[in-house]
C-alpha positions in Angstrom: 0.5 -14.9 -42.6 -1.6 -17.3 -40.4 -0.7 -17.5 -36.6 0.8 -21.3 -36.0 -1.1 -21.4 -32.7 -4.7 -20.4 -34.9 -4.3 -23.4 -37.0 -5.3 -25.9 -34.0 -8.0 -28.6 -35.2 -10.9 -28.1 -33.7 -10.6 -25.1 -30.8 -12.4 -21.7 -32.0 -10.2 -18.7 -30.5 -10.6 -15.0 -31.5 -7.4 -13.6 -33.0 -6.7 -10.3 -32.8 -4.2 -7.9 -34.5 -1.5 -5.9 -32.4 -1.7 -2.5 -34.3 2.2 -2.4 -32.9 3.9 -6.0 -34.1 1.2 -8.2 -36.2 0.9 -10.6 -33.0 -1.9 -12.9 -33.0 -3.5 -13.3 -29.8 -4.9 -16.4 -28.9 -7.3 -16.0 -25.4 -8.0 -19.5 -23.5 -11.7 -20.0 -22.8 -11.3 -19.9 -19.2 -12.1 -17.3 -16.6 -8.8 -16.2 -15.8 -8.3 -12.7 -17.9 -5.2 -14.3 -19.3 -3.5 -15.5 -23.3 -0.8 -16.2 -25.1 0.8 -14.5 -27.8 2.5 -15.6 -30.5 4.5 -14.5 -33.8 3.5 -15.7 -36.5 5.0 -18.2 -38.2 3.8 -20.2 -41.8 2.6 -23.9 -41.8 2.1 -26.3 -44.4 -0.8 -28.2 -42.5 -2.9 -27.8 -40.6 -3.4 -29.8 -36.7 -6.5 -32.6 -37.2 -8.0 -34.6 -33.9 -9.9 -33.0 -31.3 -10.3 -33.2 -27.5 -6.8 -33.0 -26.6 -6.3 -29.9 -23.4 -4.9 -26.7 -24.6 -1.7 -27.5 -23.4 -1.2 -30.3 -25.3 -2.3 -27.7 -28.6 -0.1 -25.3 -27.7 2.7 -27.9 -27.7 1.9 -29.7 -31.0 1.7 -26.1 -32.6 5.4 -25.6 -30.9 6.4 -29.2 -32.5 4.5 -28.0 -36.3 6.6 -24.4 -35.5 9.5 -24.8 -38.3 12.5 -23.6 -36.3 14.0 -21.8 -38.2 11.2 -19.2 -38.6 11.4 -17.7 -35.3 13.9 -19.0 -31.9 12.7 -16.4 -29.2 9.2 -14.6 -28.9 8.8 -10.7 -29.0 7.6 -9.9 -26.0 5.6 -5.9 -26.2 7.0 -3.6 -24.0 5.1 -0.5 -25.0 2.6 1.3 -27.8 5.5 1.6 -30.2 7.9 -0.7 -28.4 9.2 -4.3 -27.9 11.5 -5.7 -25.6 12.8 -9.2 -26.7 13.6 -11.3 -23.0 17.8 -11.1 -23.1 20.1 -14.0 -24.2 22.7 -13.2 -22.2 23.9 -10.6 -19.8 25.0 -8.5 -22.3 22.0 -7.7 -23.8 20.1 -7.4 -20.2 21.8 -4.9 -18.8 21.6 -3.0 -22.6 18.2 -3.3 -21.7 18.2 -2.5 -18.1 20.3 0.6 -18.1 18.0 2.0 -21.8 14.6 1.4 -19.0 16.0 3.1 -16.6 17.0 6.2 -18.6 13.2 6.0 -20.1 12.2 5.8 -16.4 14.3 9.0 -15.0 12.9 11.1 -18.3 9.5 10.4 -16.9 11.2 11.7 -13.5 10.1 8.3 -11.4 12.7 9.0 -8.4 12.1 5.6 -6.5 13.2 2.8 -8.6 13.8 -0.5 -8.4 16.5 -2.3 -10.7 16.0 -7.0 -9.6 17.4 -9.7 -12.1 19.0 -13.5 -11.2 22.6 -13.0 -11.0 23.5 -16.8 -11.2 21.9 -17.2 -14.7 19.0 -15.8 -16.2 17.2 -18.8 -15.3 18.8 -18.7 -11.5 16.5 -18.6 -8.3 17.8 -16.8 -5.4 20.0 -19.3 -3.3 20.6 -20.9 -6.3 24.2 -19.0 -6.0 26.4 -19.0 -2.7 25.8 -15.5 -1.4 29.6 -14.1 -1.7 29.4 -15.0 -5.4 26.5 -13.8 -5.9 27.6 -10.2 -4.3 30.7 -10.2 -6.6 28.5 -10.6 -9.6 26.5 -8.0 -8.5 29.5 -5.7 -7.7 30.7 -6.0 -11.7 27.0 -5.7 -12.8 26.3 -2.4 -10.7 29.6 -0.7 -12.5 28.2 -1.8 -16.1 25.0 -0.3 -15.2 26.7 3.2 -13.7 27.9 3.6 -17.4 24.4 4.8 -18.1 25.5 7.8 -16.1 28.4 8.1 -17.9 27.6 10.5 -21.2 30.6 12.6 -21.3 29.6 15.3 -19.1 31.0 15.1 -14.8 27.2 13.4 -14.2 29.4 10.5 -12.9 31.4 12.2 -10.0 28.3 13.5 -8.7 26.8 9.8 -8.2 26.7 8.0 -5.1 27.3 4.5 -5.1 26.1 3.2 -1.9 26.8 -0.5 -0.7 25.8 -2.5 1.7 29.2 -2.1 4.3 32.3 -0.3 4.7 34.2 -3.7 4.0 32.5 -3.4 0.3 33.3 -0.1 -0.2 37.0 -1.5 0.2 36.8 -4.5 -2.1 34.9 -1.4 -4.7 37.6 1.2 -4.3 40.4 -1.8 -5.0 39.2 -3.7 -7.8 35.6 -3.3 -10.1 35.7 0.4 -9.2 39.1 1.1 -9.0 40.1 4.9 -10.8 36.4 5.4 -11.8 34.9 8.6 -11.5 32.2 7.6 -8.9 31.5 8.7 -5.3 31.5 5.0 -3.3 29.8 4.8 0.1 28.5 2.6 2.8 24.8 2.0 3.7 25.9 0.4 7.7 29.0 0.3 9.3 28.5 -2.9 11.4 30.3 -3.0 14.7 30.0 -5.2 17.6 28.6 -2.0 20.2 26.2 -1.3 17.3 24.5 -4.9 17.3 23.8 -4.4 20.9 22.2 -0.7 20.1 25.1 0.5 22.1 27.0 1.9 19.5 26.4 5.8 17.7 24.4 6.2 14.8 25.0 7.3 11.6 23.0 9.1 9.7 22.6 8.9 6.3 22.2 12.2 5.5 25.8 13.3 6.9 26.8 11.2 4.1 25.3 13.3 1.0 26.9 15.9 -0.5 24.6 19.2 -2.4 26.4 18.1 -5.5 25.0 14.4 -5.4 22.6 14.1 -7.8 21.8 10.3 -7.9 22.1 7.7 -5.2 22.3 4.0 -6.4 21.7 1.3 -3.2 23.9 -2.2 -4.6 22.0 -5.3 -3.4 21.1 -4.0 0.3 19.4 -7.7 1.1 22.1 -8.9 3.4 21.2 -7.4 6.5 18.2 -5.8 7.2 19.5 -3.1 9.0 20.6 -1.7 5.4 16.8 -1.3 3.6 16.0 1.0 6.3 19.0 3.0 5.6 17.8 3.4 2.0 14.7 4.7 3.9 16.3 6.9 5.4 18.4 8.5 2.7 15.2 8.4 0.3 13.4 10.3 3.2 15.8 12.7 4.5 18.1 13.3 1.8 16.8 12.5 -1.7 12.8 13.1 -1.6 12.5 16.8 -0.8 15.6 17.3 -3.2 14.1 15.4 -5.9 16.9 13.3 -6.4 16.4 9.3 -7.9 17.6 6.4 -5.6 18.0 3.6 -7.8 18.6 0.4 -5.7 19.9 -2.4 -7.6 19.2 -6.3 -6.8 18.0 -5.2 -3.1 16.0 -8.5 -3.2 12.6 -6.4 -1.9 10.8 -9.6 -2.5 11.7 -10.1 0.3 10.2 -7.4 2.8 7.4 -8.0 0.7 6.5 -11.3 0.9 6.7 -10.7 4.7 9.5 -13.4 5.2 10.6 -11.1 8.3 7.8 -11.3 10.3 6.8 -8.0 11.2 6.5 -8.7 15.0 10.2 -9.2 14.7 10.8 -7.1 12.4 8.6 -4.0 13.1 10.9 -1.1 10.8 10.6 -3.8 7.7 6.6 -4.4 8.1 6.6 -0.8 8.2 8.6 -0.4 5.1 6.6 -2.9 3.5 3.5 -0.6 3.5 4.4 2.9 3.4 8.1 3.0 1.6 7.9 0.0 -1.1 4.5 0.9 -2.9 6.4 4.0 -4.1 8.5 2.0 -6.0 8.6 2.0 -9.9 10.0 -0.7 -11.2 12.3 -0.2 -14.6 13.5 -3.5 -14.7 12.6 -7.1 -13.1 12.8 -10.6 -13.7 11.6 -13.3 -11.1 11.8 -16.4 -12.2 10.0 -19.7 -11.1 10.5 -23.1 -11.0 8.8 -26.6 -10.5 6.1 -28.2 -12.9 4.5 -24.2 -13.4 7.6 -22.7 -13.7 7.8 -19.5 -15.7 9.2 -15.5 -15.2 7.6 -12.6 -14.3 9.1 -10.5 -16.3 8.4 -6.3 -16.3 11.0 -3.6 -18.9 9.6 0.2 -18.1 7.5 1.5 -19.5 5.8 -1.9 -20.1 3.9 -4.5 -18.5 4.5 -6.9 -16.3 4.6 -10.2 -17.9 4.2 -13.8 -17.0 6.3 -15.8 -19.3 7.0 -19.9 -20.3 10.5 -21.0 -21.4 9.6 -23.3 -24.5 12.2 -25.0 -27.0 12.3 -22.4 -29.1 12.1 -19.2 -26.7 9.4 -18.0 -24.8 5.7 -17.0 -25.2 3.5 -14.5 -23.0 0.9 -15.9 -20.8 -1.0 -13.1 -19.3 0.2 -9.5 -18.9 -1.3 -6.7 -16.4 -0.1 -3.1 -15.9 -0.1 -3.1 -11.9 2.5 -6.2 -10.4 1.1 -9.4 -8.9 2.6 -10.7 -6.4 4.7 -13.3 -6.2 2.1 -15.6 -4.7 -0.6 -15.2 -7.7 1.8 -16.1 -10.2 2.9 -19.0 -8.8 -0.6 -19.7 -7.4 -2.9 -19.0 -9.8 -1.3 -17.5 -13.1 1.3 -20.6 -13.3 -1.1 -23.5 -13.1 -3.4 -22.3 -15.6 -1.2 -23.7 -18.6 0.0 -26.2 -17.1 
């Protein structure tokens, strides 16, 4: 069966066979190392005409494709595996748990899980902060089912919320009656804000029986990620206990949102701590004319996707995480 996109008249594209999925790979004849992957589809006629740009040809390919043949593009994840971009949060959470299990089995100690909570196509700021944090608490609860395996591992999982108030809310609502150990990263007070309060050590929150640390959405206060780094450095690294940051918006620190001149500790985190993280699961949306999605599910590659009527197409993939600036300014605009 020929790929729908290989039938574009007037354009010569080298077609490769993916050894796992019979996927045709179409490479755009430009200098950038980018490509589009399409699943096979049968067409009754070929395209005609010439002179149209690449984007128009792909659009024509989409119009000619019978919609009943494919609803979503399959996104390759690794040799012998595949992941489809989730259609809802139930599917997303199943993917998150599977990716986390794989990363933990590979002895990854610092894991990042990041995805939008206001809708799979939303970006930070689309949803009011309080609503976003409430949604995240429910998603953390669902995620932590990965540690409920019939043993007492749930009781040896310590979940750190941003502050004391979030812990109280979790105990009274979403996490009521669960075996997880609930704790906090910071204890805000007027004296602490002035630098006059007594600083709590993260090591004092940890027990020798703890096996896994989950840090839930530590992005509201800059001290929260500083506490995560202290937790890892003083309690987790030497004992090789995993630390999982769930929706911590680490991109804020990576991108220099907090100037290092005013936030030297965060600047140090960006250089020395964040590069140690392995992204177990990641979704970041880009809006505008050159919109798209940066997606990764461990152990697969980083992929830049674009939404189309019938699902997604993969524009680019690489083994390491590209910067958001690179995706927004270089990769996505090449496929307007």
